C-alpha positions in Angstrom: 42.6 -35.8 -228.8 39.8 -34.6 -231.0 39.9 -31.0 -229.9 43.7 -30.9 -230.3 43.5 -32.3 -233.8 40.8 -29.8 -234.7 42.7 -26.8 -233.3 45.9 -27.8 -235.0 44.3 -28.7 -238.3 42.4 -25.4 -238.4 45.5 -23.4 -237.5 47.4 -25.1 -240.3 44.6 -24.4 -242.7 45.2 -20.7 -242.0 48.3 -21.1 -244.1 46.3 -22.2 -247.1 45.5 -18.7 -248.5 49.1 -17.7 -248.3 50.7 -15.8 -251.2 53.5 -18.4 -251.3 52.4 -21.5 -253.0 54.6 -23.9 -251.0 53.4 -22.5 -247.7 49.7 -22.9 -248.7 50.3 -26.4 -249.9 52.1 -27.2 -246.7 49.2 -26.0 -244.6 46.7 -28.0 -246.6 48.7 -31.2 -246.6 49.5 -31.0 -242.9 45.9 -30.4 -242.0 44.9 -33.4 -244.2 47.5 -35.6 -242.5 46.2 -34.6 -239.1 42.7 -35.5 -240.2 43.9 -38.9 -241.4 45.8 -39.5 -238.2 42.7 -38.7 -236.2 40.5 -41.0 -238.3 43.0 -43.9 -237.9 43.2 -43.5 -234.1 39.5 -43.2 -233.7 38.3 -45.8 -236.2 41.1 -48.0 -237.4 43.0 -48.7 -234.2 40.0 -50.0 -232.2 39.1 -52.2 -235.2 42.6 -53.6 -235.3 42.7 -54.2 -231.6 39.3 -56.0 -231.7 40.6 -58.4 -234.2 43.6 -60.8 -234.3 46.1 -58.1 -233.6 44.4 -57.4 -230.2 44.7 -61.1 -229.3 48.4 -61.1 -230.2 49.2 -57.9 -228.2 47.1 -59.3 -225.3 49.2 -62.4 -225.2 52.4 -60.4 -225.2 51.1 -58.3 -222.3 50.1 -61.3 -220.2 53.5 -62.9 -220.9 55.4 -60.0 -219.3 53.1 -59.7 -216.2 54.7 -60.7 -212.9 53.2 -63.9 -211.4 51.2 -63.0 -208.3 52.2 -66.2 -206.6 55.9 -65.1 -206.6 55.2 -61.8 -204.9 54.1 -63.2 -201.5 54.0 -66.6 -200.0 50.7 -68.4 -200.4 49.8 -66.5 -203.5 48.3 -63.7 -201.5 48.5 -60.5 -203.6 50.1 -57.5 -201.8 47.7 -55.1 -200.1 47.4 -51.6 -201.5 49.3 -48.9 -199.5 47.0 -46.4 -197.9 47.8 -43.4 -195.7 46.4 -45.0 -192.6 48.3 -48.2 -193.3 51.5 -46.3 -193.8 51.1 -44.4 -190.5 50.5 -47.7 -188.7 53.6 -49.2 -190.3 55.7 -46.3 -189.3 54.3 -46.3 -185.7 55.1 -50.0 -185.3 58.7 -49.6 -186.6 59.3 -46.7 -184.1 58.6 -49.0 -181.1 
């Protein structure tokens, strides 16, 4: 994210010394906007998520999670599928 922002910002700053005033201003403004977006994603977003907004979004996320007890009888979570387990399941179905 940081490298992409730097590369794009520097490439837009190449438009700044243009002979056309609007093109030069466009390059400067877009590079500044990329810098502000980077600062907000690196500094502001973690601060917001650490505060009350993070607790609100965490509550929304847990509300939409599937209840584990409904997935299998007895509340046992499903086992992860592995290659060896998949081969064993296919071998037992073939019999």
